C-alpha positions in Angstrom: 121.7 120.0 119.9 125.1 120.2 118.3 125.0 120.0 114.5 128.1 119.2 112.6 127.8 121.5 109.6 130.0 119.5 107.4 128.0 116.3 108.0 124.7 118.2 107.5 125.9 119.6 104.2 127.0 116.2 103.1 123.6 114.7 104.0 121.7 117.6 102.3 123.8 117.1 99.2 122.7 113.5 99.1 119.1 114.4 99.6 119.2 117.0 96.8 120.6 114.3 94.6 117.7 112.0 95.5 115.2 114.7 94.9 116.5 115.2 91.4 116.6 111.4 90.8 113.0 111.0 92.0 111.6 113.8 89.9 113.7 112.7 86.9 112.5 109.1 87.2 109.0 110.2 86.0 110.7 111.9 83.1 112.6 108.8 82.0 109.3 107.1 81.8 108.0 110.0 79.6 111.1 109.9 77.4 110.7 106.1 76.9 107.0 106.2 76.3 107.1 109.0 73.8 110.1 107.7 71.9 112.3 110.7 72.7 115.3 108.6 73.6 115.0 106.4 70.5 114.7 109.4 68.2 117.6 111.4 69.8 119.8 108.3 69.6 119.1 108.2 65.9 120.6 111.7 65.5 121.4 114.9 67.4 118.7 117.6 67.6 117.6 120.9 68.9 114.5 120.9 71.1 112.4 122.0 68.2 113.8 119.4 65.9 113.3 116.6 68.4 109.7 117.8 69.0 109.0 117.7 65.3 110.5 114.3 64.9 108.4 112.8 67.8 105.2 114.7 67.3 105.5 116.5 70.6 105.5 120.1 71.8 108.8 122.0 71.7 108.4 123.8 75.1 108.0 120.5 77.0 110.8 118.9 75.0 113.1 121.8 75.8 112.6 121.4 79.5 112.8 117.7 79.4 116.1 117.8 77.5 117.6 120.2 80.1 116.6 117.9 82.9 118.1 114.9 81.1 121.3 116.7 80.4 121.6 117.9 84.0 121.4 114.2 85.1 123.9 113.0 82.5 121.3 111.0 80.5 121.9 113.0 77.3 124.6 115.4 76.1 124.3 119.1 75.5 126.5 121.3 73.2 126.1 124.9 74.4 127.5 126.7 71.3 125.0 124.9 68.9 122.2 124.4 71.3 121.9 120.8 70.2 121.4 117.6 72.2 122.7 114.1 71.6 123.4 110.8 73.2 126.6 108.9 73.6 126.7 105.3 72.4 126.6 104.2 76.0 123.5 106.3 76.9 121.7 105.0 73.8 122.6 101.4 74.7 121.0 101.8 78.1 118.0 104.0 77.2 117.1 103.6 73.5 118.0 100.0 72.5 115.2 97.7 73.8 117.2 94.5 73.3 120.4 95.5 74.9 121.6 93.8 78.2 121.9 97.3 79.8 118.4 98.5 78.9 116.9 100.2 81.9 113.6 102.1 81.1 111.6 99.1 82.4 112.9 99.8 85.9 111.3 103.3 85.7 107.9 101.7 84.8 108.3 99.7 88.0 109.0 102.9 89.9 105.9 104.5 88.4 103.8 101.6 89.7 105.4 102.0 93.2 104.4 105.7 93.3 100.9 104.8 92.2 100.5 102.4 95.1 102.0 104.7 97.8 98.7 105.5 99.6 97.6 101.8 99.9 101.1 100.9 101.0 101.0 103.5 103.8 97.7 101.9 105.0 99.4 98.5 105.0 102.2 99.9 107.2 99.4 100.6 109.8 97.3 97.5 109.3 99.9 94.9 108.5 97.9 93.9 105.4 99.2 93.5 101.9 98.6 94.2 98.2 98.5 91.4 95.7 100.7 91.7 92.7 97.7 91.7 90.4 96.2 94.7 92.3 99.2 96.9 91.5 99.1 99.5 88.7 99.1 97.9 85.3 102.4 99.4 84.3 104.1 97.1 86.8 103.6 94.0 84.7 105.3 95.2 81.6 107.9 97.2 83.5 109.0 94.1 85.5 109.4 92.1 82.3 111.3 94.9 80.6 113.5 95.3 83.7 114.4 91.6 84.0 114.5 90.6 80.4 117.9 92.1 79.5 119.5 90.2 82.3 117.8 87.0 81.3 118.8 87.5 77.6 122.4 88.2 78.5 122.8 85.3 81.0 120.1 82.6 81.0 121.2 80.5 78.1 124.9 81.4 78.0 125.6 81.2 81.8 122.9 80.2 84.2 121.6 77.0 82.6 125.2 75.7 81.8 126.0 76.3 85.5 123.4 73.6 86.5 124.6 70.0 86.5 123.6 68.2 83.3 120.6 70.4 82.5 121.7 71.8 79.2 122.3 68.3 77.9 118.7 67.3 78.9 117.3 70.5 77.2 119.2 69.7 74.0 117.8 66.2 73.9 114.3 67.3 74.8 113.1 68.1 78.3 109.9 69.2 80.0 110.3 72.5 81.9 108.0 74.4 84.3 108.5 78.2 84.6 106.7 79.1 87.8 105.7 82.8 88.3 106.5 83.4 84.6 105.0 86.8 84.3 104.9 87.9 80.6 106.8 84.8 79.6 110.2 86.3 78.7 112.2 83.5 80.4 110.1 80.7 78.9 110.4 82.1 75.4 114.1 82.6 75.6 114.6 79.0 76.6 112.3 77.7 73.9 114.2 79.6 71.2 117.5 78.1 72.5 116.3 74.5 72.9 113.8 73.5 70.1 113.5 69.9 71.3 112.2 70.8 74.7 108.7 71.8 75.9 108.0 74.7 78.3 105.0 75.5 80.4 104.8 78.9 82.2 102.5 79.3 85.2 101.4 82.5 86.7 98.4 83.4 89.0 97.8 86.7 87.2 95.5 86.1 84.2 96.4 89.3 82.4 100.0 88.4 82.4 99.3 84.9 81.1 97.3 86.3 78.1 100.1 88.6 77.2 102.6 85.8 77.5 100.5 83.6 75.1 100.5 86.4 72.5 104.3 86.9 72.8 104.9 83.2 72.3 102.8 83.4 69.1 104.7 86.4 68.0 108.0 84.6 68.6 106.8 81.6 66.7 107.3 79.2 69.7 103.7 78.7 70.8 103.8 75.1 69.6 106.3 74.3 72.3 105.4 76.9 74.9 102.2 77.0 76.8 101.1 79.5 79.5 98.5 78.6 82.1 96.9 80.4 85.1 98.0 78.6 88.2 99.5 79.2 91.6 102.9 78.1 92.6 101.5 75.6 95.1 99.2 73.7 92.8 100.3 74.1 89.2 99.5 70.9 87.2 101.7 68.2 85.8 104.5 66.0 87.0 107.8 64.7 85.6 109.4 68.1 85.0 113.1 67.8 84.2 113.6 71.4 85.2 111.5 73.7 87.4 112.5 77.4 87.4 111.5 80.3 89.6 112.8 83.6 88.2 112.9 86.4 90.7 109.6 85.2 92.2 110.1 82.8 95.1 110.8 85.5 97.7 107.5 87.4 97.2 105.2 84.4 97.3 102.6 84.0 99.9 103.6 80.4 100.6 107.2 79.8 99.4 107.6 76.7 101.5 104.4 75.2 99.9 105.8 76.2 96.5 109.1 74.5 97.3 107.3 71.3 98.4 105.2 71.4 95.2 108.4 71.6 93.1 109.7 68.5 94.8 106.5 66.6 94.1 106.4 67.6 90.4 110.1 67.0 89.5 111.1 64.0 87.5 113.7 61.6 88.9 117.0 63.4 88.4 115.3 66.7 87.8 116.6 70.1 89.0 115.1 73.2 90.5 116.7 76.5 89.4 116.0 79.4 91.7 117.0 82.9 90.4 116.8 85.5 93.0 117.9 89.1 93.4 121.5 89.3 94.6 121.8 89.6 98.3 124.2 88.8 101.1 122.8 87.2 104.3 123.2 90.2 106.7 121.6 93.6 106.4 124.9 95.5 106.8 126.3 93.6 103.8 123.5 94.9 101.5 123.7 98.6 102.4 124.9 99.6 98.9 123.3 101.0 95.7 122.0 97.6 94.5 120.7 96.7 97.9 119.0 100.1 98.1 117.1 99.4 94.9 116.1 95.9 95.9 115.1 96.9 99.4 113.0 99.7 97.9 111.2 97.4 95.5 110.8 94.8 98.2 109.1 97.3 100.5 106.7 98.5 97.8 106.0 95.3 96.0 107.4 92.0 97.2 106.6 92.2 100.9 103.0 93.5 100.3 102.4 90.6 97.9 103.4 88.0 100.4 101.6 89.6 103.3 98.4 89.8 101.2 98.4 86.0 101.4 99.6 86.0 105.1 102.9 84.8 103.9 106.4 85.1 105.6 107.4 88.0 103.4 111.0 86.8 102.7 111.6 90.0 100.7 113.9 90.6 97.7 117.0 90.6 100.0 116.3 87.2 101.6 119.8 86.0 101.0 121.2 82.5 100.3 121.2 81.2 103.9 117.5 81.9 104.4 116.6 80.4 101.0 118.7 77.3 101.8 116.8 76.8 105.0 113.5 77.0 103.1 114.6 74.6 100.4 115.9 72.0 102.8 112.8 72.3 104.9 110.8 71.3 101.8 112.7 68.0 101.6 115.5 68.8 99.1 118.9 67.3 99.9 121.1 69.2 97.5 121.4 72.9 97.4 124.2 75.1 96.0 124.9 78.5 94.5 125.5 77.6 90.8 126.6 81.1 89.7 125.9 84.8 90.2 125.8 88.2 88.5 125.9 91.6 90.2 122.1 91.5 90.2 121.2 87.9 90.7 122.1 84.7 92.5 121.3 81.4 90.8 120.7 78.5 93.1 120.3 74.8 92.2 118.3 72.4 94.3 118.0 68.6 94.0 115.7 66.2 95.8 
């Protein structure tokens, strides 16, 4: 065997980086959970000062801060021994409402590690793991991961990219949000369009209960309802808009879901499909964003679909495969309405 030492060193450097990232992912969760980022963003501190301000132990905080500084997540000033955060670091790690907020992704990663043994069994058996059977931190983590993107784009960019939808919502429309999770997308739309009514459907009862509470907290529960139902049989008809936010690809019966959308749409209604950004060929997705989505797809999306003996489209299904699915369900119109670096937004019409 002839080993190219330069290529080996390059690969090992990449692997060491991944080791540091994997170990540090758990510590990002710790920092978010204990409020370490929020408190450090409020003012620079020594490890002892940050520990006092957060009710934690200095020795753990000292090691945590060194790890975070080594990864570029916080700043370290050697002469003073003090740590701080730049505005950009705080924007991404300490400000829950910012469009760049990322700690939710690390909750998702924690759930993935929790399910690793069951996933390995699925590799051998071909079976799956339903979404509701994953670690409980997945549900909040997923909502916190997607919510910043929805808050930044849904009302300002995605809905206006659909033909005539905003005008209907302003006049008063009926909307179904299928696979709504904890309800972030429904609540955002309800706040923006007070004359419209929204019904969120999800098959996970625990998520629906949390969504109902969040609607009450947001003061929109009079116009937003959340119900337990599957994508293939949610109740009601005459919806002016049906939306699937980052959910169609991991369903057990996406074709059945698409057919049900067509049956429940009002005349002139639209179906908005928000999916993780993906090109149509594997080699086009071999990049950092594709790596994240393929990883989540392997651990979460594919197992959920296979648990119901579904086709396992996966988070990198791509527009061409989704077009094929939508047209097979009887829709005649299909187009990419808009996109972001992390999502493609598709519009389907009967």
